[in-house]
N, C-alpha and C positions, 0 to 999 in steps of 0.2 A: 503494501498501501503505499502509496504517496507521502507524500504533505502538503495540508488545508492552510493555507493565507483570507484568514475575515478582516476586511474593513467593514465596525461599528464602530461610529456610526457614520455616516457620506454624511461630508459638509458641503456643503455651498445644496444643500441642499432643503423644501422647505418641509417641515415636516420629518417621519421615521424613512434609515435607509438603509442593507449592508450590501455590501456584497464577500459572497463568496466565493475564493479559484481554487481548484483542487489536482494538483500539478497531481504526474506520472513517478514513475520512478528514474524516470532517466530529466526530468525535474519542464519536460512541456506540460500543456494545460490540458487536463485531460476534461475538464470543468468546468464551467464558470457560472453562477445562480448570481442576478440583481434582481433585489427585495425589496419588494415598498409595498409598504399593506396599504396604502389610504389609496381609494382609489379619484383621479385625478381628469379621468378620462381623456389619455394623451394619445391615449392607443390606441383608438377611431381613431387621430387625427391622420397617425402611422403608420397605416396599417398599409403593406403593400410597398413603400419609399424605402429606397435604397438606406442602410446604416450611416449615412455619411449624410443624407439629408435631416436625420432626428435635431443633432443639437442647433441647427439655423433653423427648423419647422419652431421647437417647446420653447426653447425662449425669446421668440415671437410673443411668447403667450404668455408663457411663467412672468419672467423677469428675474426672477432668481440664477 
């Protein structure tokens, strides 16, 4: 089993959130989870969009 890296809490976020990164035995990323328990609705705005566009879209909505 590899290593787990947790970033909790995430700063620059209104509300709560955390990131868990699971590394394999070679040190590569095996899995990554981004968790925000509050529903903000941003998920609907970015469905089907390339990941690179998400920061530009949500920064104009939220401002945080």
